[in-house]
SEDOLUM-233257 format. One line per 10 residues: number of its first residue (from 1); their letters; for each residue x, y, z of C-alpha. Coordinates in steps of 0.25 Angstrom, whole numbers, plus 2048, in hexadecimal, padded with zeros to 3 digits. Layout:
BEGIN
NUM	A	X/Y/Z  ...
This chain:
BEGIN
1	XXXXXXXXXX	2FE/9B0/E3A  2F6/9BA/E43  2FA/9C5/E49  2FC/9C4/E58  2F4/9D1/E61  2FF/9D8/E66  2FC/9DA/E76  301/9E9/E7A  2FA/9ED/E6D  2ED/9E8/E72
11	XXXXXXXXXX	2EE/9EB/E82  2F2/9FA/E7D  2E4/9F7/E72  2DC/9F3/E7F  2E0/9FD/E89  2DE/A08/E7F  2CE/A02/E7C  2CE/A00/E8A  2D1/A10/E8C  2C8/A16/E82
21	XXXXXXXXXX	2BD/A0E/E87  2C0/A11/E94  2BE/A20/E8F  2B3/A1E/E86  2AB/A1A/E94  2B0/A26/E9B  2AA/A2F/E90  29D/A27/E8E  29C/A2A/E9E  29D/A37/E9C
31	XXXXXXXXXX	294/A38/E90  28A/A2F/E99  28B/A3A/EA5  28B/A44/E9D  27B/A40/E97  277/A3C/EA5  27B/A48/EA9  273/A4F/E9C  267/A45/EA0  265/A4B/EAF
41	XXXXXXXXXX	267/A5A/EA9  25C/A56/E9D  252/A61/EA1  25C/A6B/EA1  265/A65/E94  259/A65/E8C  254/A73/E8E  263/A77/E8B  263/A6E/E7E  256/A74/E77
51	XXXXXXXXXX	25B/A83/E7C  268/A80/E73  260/A7B/E67  256/A87/E67  262/A90/E69  268/A8B/E5D  25C/A8F/E56  25B/A9D/E5B  26A/AA1/E5B  26A/AA5/E4D
61	XXXXXXXXXX	260/AB1/E4E  265/AB5/E5D  273/AB6/E59  26E/AC0/E4D  266/AC8/E57  274/AC8/E5D  27C/ACC/E54  273/AD8/E4F  276/ADE/E5E  26A/AD8/E66
71	XXXXXXXXXX	26D/AD5/E74  26D/AC7/E76  264/AC6/E81  259/ACE/E78  25D/AC3/E6D  25C/AB7/E73  24E/ABD/E7A  249/AC1/E6A  24E/AB3/E64  248/AAC/E6E
81	XXXXXXXXXX	23A/AB3/E6E  23B/AB1/E5F  23F/AA1/E61  231/AA0/E6A  229/AA9/E5F  22D/A9F/E54  22A/A92/E5E  21B/A99/E60  219/A9C/E53  21E/A8E/E4E
91	XXXXXXXXXX	213/A88/E58  208/A91/E52  20D/A8F/E44  209/A7E/E49  1FD/A80/E52  1F5/A8D/E4B  1F2/A86/E3E  1F0/A78/E45  1E5/A7C/E4E  1E0/A85/E43
101	XXXXXXXXXX	1DD/A77/E3B  1DA/A6F/E48  1CC/A6F/E44  1CE/A68/E38  1D9/A60/E3E  1CF/A5A/E48  1C5/A57/E3C  1D1/A50/E34  1D2/A47/E41  1C5/A44/E43
111	XXXXXXXXXX	1C3/A41/E34  1D0/A3A/E35  1CB/A30/E40  1BE/A2E/E39  1C6/A29/E2C  1CE/A21/E34  1C2/A1A/E3B  1BC/A18/E2E  1C8/A12/E27  1C9/A09/E34
121	XXXXXXXXXX	1BB/A04/E34  1BF/9FF/E26  1C7/9F3/E1E  1D0/9F0/E23  1D0/9F3/E32  1BF/9F2/E32  1C0/9FB/E40  1B1/9FD/E45  1AD/A08/E4E  1AB/9FE/E5A
131	XXXXXXXXXX	1BA/9FA/E59  1BF/A08/E59  1B7/A0C/E65  1BC/9FF/E6B  1C9/A04/E68  1C7/A12/E6E  1C2/A0B/E7A  1CF/A03/E7B  1D8/A0F/E7A  1D1/A17/E83
141	XXXXXXXXXX	1D1/A0C/E90  1DF/A0B/E8C  1E2/A1A/E8B  1D9/A1A/E99  1E0/A0F/EA0  1EE/A15/E9C  1EB/A23/EA4  1F5/A24/EAC  1FF/A20/EA3  1FA/A2B/E99
151	XXXXXXXXXX	1FA/A35/EA5  209/A33/EA7  20B/A33/E99  204/A41/E9A  20D/A46/EA5  219/A42/E9F  215/A48/E91  210/A57/E9A  21E/A56/EA1  226/A54/E94
161	XXXXXXXXXX	21E/A61/E8E  222/A68/E9A  231/A65/E9A  232/A69/E8B  22B/A76/E8E  234/A78/E9A  23F/A74/E8F  23A/A7E/E86  23B/A8A/E8E  248/A87/E94
171	XXXXXXXXXX	24C/A86/E87  247/A94/E81  24F/A9A/E8F  25C/A93/E8B  25A/A96/E7D  25A/AA3/E81  264/AA5/E89  26E/A9C/E80  268/AA8/E75  26D/AB3/E7E
181	XXXXXXXXXX	27A/AAE/E86  27E/AA3/E7C  28A/AAA/E76  291/AAD/E83  28F/A9E/E88  29D/A99/E7F  2A5/AA3/E85  29F/AA2/E93  2A2/A93/E91  2AE/A94/E8D
191	XXXXXXXXXX	2B2/A9E/E99  2AE/A93/EA3  2B8/A87/E9D  2C4/A84/EA0  2CF/A82/E98  2CE/A7E/E89  2BE/A7B/E8D  2BC/A88/E8A  2BE/A89/E7D  2BB/A79/E79
201	XXXXXXXXXX	2AC/A7B/E7E  2A8/A88/E7A  2AD/A83/E6C  2A5/A77/E6D  299/A7D/E73  299/A87/E66  299/A7B/E5C  28E/A73/E63  285/A80/E63  288/A81/E53
211	XXXXXXXXXX	285/A73/E52  278/A75/E5A  273/A7F/E51  276/A77/E44  26D/A6C/E4C  262/A75/E4E  264/A7B/E3F  262/A6F/E37  258/A6A/E42  250/A75/E3C
221	XXXXXXXXXX	253/A72/E2E  250/A64/E2F  241/A68/E35  240/A73/E2B  241/A67/E1F  237/A5F/E27  22D/A6A/E28  22E/A6E/E19  230/A60/E12  223/A5B/E1B
231	XXXXXXXXXX	21C/A67/E1A  21D/A67/E0C  216/A5A/E0C  209/A5F/E14  207/A69/E0B  208/A61/DFE  1FD/A58/E06  1F6/A64/E09  1F5/A60/E18  1F2/A6B/E22
241	XXXXXXXXXX	1FB/A73/E2C  206/A71/E24  20F/A7D/E29  20C/A79/E39  210/A6A/E35  21B/A6E/E2E  220/A7A/E3A  21E/A6E/E42  227/A63/E3A  231/A6F/E3B
251	XXXXXXXXXX	232/A71/E49  230/A63/E4D  23C/A5F/E45  243/A65/E51  23D/A5A/E5A  244/A4C/E53  23A/A3E/E50  22F/A45/E59  22D/A52/E54  22F/A4B/E45
261	XXXXXXXXXX	223/A41/E4B  21A/A4A/E4F  219/A55/E43  217/A49/E3A  20B/A43/E43  205/A51/E43  207/A52/E34  202/A43/E2F  1F6/A48/E39  1F2/A54/E32
271	XXXXXXXXXX	1F3/A4D/E25  1EB/A42/E28  1DE/A4A/E30  1DF/A54/E24  1E4/A4D/E18  1E1/A3E/E19  1E8/A32/E1C  1F0/A32/E0F  1F5/A41/E10  1FB/A3B/E1E
281	XXXXXXXXXX	202/A30/E1C  209/A3A/E0F  20B/A43/E1A  212/A39/E23  21A/A34/E18  220/A43/E15  223/A43/E24  228/A36/E23  231/A38/E18  235/A46/E1C
291	XXXXXXXXXX	238/A40/E2A  243/A36/E25  249/A40/E1B  24C/A49/E29  250/A3E/E32  259/A36/E25  25E/A43/E1B  259/A52/E21  25D/A4F/E30  26B/A49/E2E
301	XXXXXXXXXX	271/A4F/E22  26B/A5E/E28  270/A5B/E36  27C/A54/E31  282/A60/E29  27D/A69/E34  283/A64/E40  28F/A5D/E38  28B/A4E/E3C  289/A44/E33
311	XXXXXXXXXX	27B/A40/E2D  27C/A33/E32  280/A38/E40  274/A40/E41  26C/A32/E40  272/A2B/E49  273/A37/E53  263/A38/E52  260/A2A/E53  269/A29/E60
321	XXXXXXXXXX	264/A35/E67  255/A30/E64  258/A22/E6A  260/A26/E76  256/A32/E79  24A/A33/E71  245/A41/E6B  250/A49/E74  25C/A3F/E6F  258/A41/E60
331	XXXXXXXXXX	254/A52/E61  264/A50/E67  26B/A46/E61  270/A4D/E55  275/A5A/E5C  27C/A53/E66  284/A4A/E5E  287/A57/E54  28C/A5C/E63  296/A4E/E66
341	XXXXXXXXXX	29B/A50/E58  29C/A60/E5A  2A5/A5D/E67  2AC/A4F/E60  2B0/A5A/E56  2B6/A64/E5F  2BE/A58/E67  2C3/A53/E5B  2C9/A60/E56  2D0/A63/E65
351	XXXXXXXXXX	2D5/A56/E66  2D8/A53/E56  2E6/A59/E53  2EA/A63/E4B  2ED/A62/E3E  2FC/A61/E3C  301/A67/E31  304/A63/E23  310/A59/E21  31B/A61/E17
361	XXXXX	31F/A57/E0B  32B/A53/E09  332/A58/DFC  33D/A50/DF7  34B/A52/DF7
């Protein structure tokens, strides 16, 4: 005979479920309000985030200089100038060799186009020059018809570039102030908060700072591995501009998805115009293999160890961030997940009961 449901227990379970659901809805509403506020202030929040990430990268040399007795303002200024010089040197390391090889690359592009036309004219395509000219005229007509859309896209692109420059300048200024006054921030924050918040908030902020530093270091290590493996493959194939391409691969590793696609496209294009189609396909295979190793092995393992997250959590976070907010979401997904884990672990520590004393074993009389 089947057991009968207890009415009192059923009502209690429904009330508990309703209460938990209501509290969860309130928490979700609060999170939605916070996200909406961040979206409205994104023009300020984004430079702040970039400045914090740059500060985690430049804080170790600043800390070393300050420990040797250098004044905070002078140490921050010196490291900021050094950072700008390194950034300019990186750009020069990429641009100067490319400019010196531009003539040969241009000749290679022309030769590649002619080779492509010869291949298209033969079987199985059998496309003659008249058909190519007709396709070119049709494409030109479409471009002329879409002049308005192209102009609006160009304006949007220019505004995006201007916004990026403004963000970079603000981030550099914020980095300087963080380097100069960063150690005084947490004590100041503690003095502004009442009661227990004066202890909890600075403690959580300090842990979050350590996590951000681990994220930047792990991302730099992943980019270095990409640059070494891809650069080694380019060197073995005798592709020109190996060092600039390796540097470009390392720098682009900090911009997920788009950075890898851009660096890979440049490497394949240079291999195509300099070494031919076969080597270009080999370079493409090398880049795809390295990117698969990065996305499925290097990044999850390195970031999971440095950030205290499981490799599966890293993969899911990047996927979710990319689907929600595109490139920016992919860039911020892992550090945001790590910060959430930091806050959650701190709350668990504060809400957990202290470990009890071990029970004394009874001895027989």
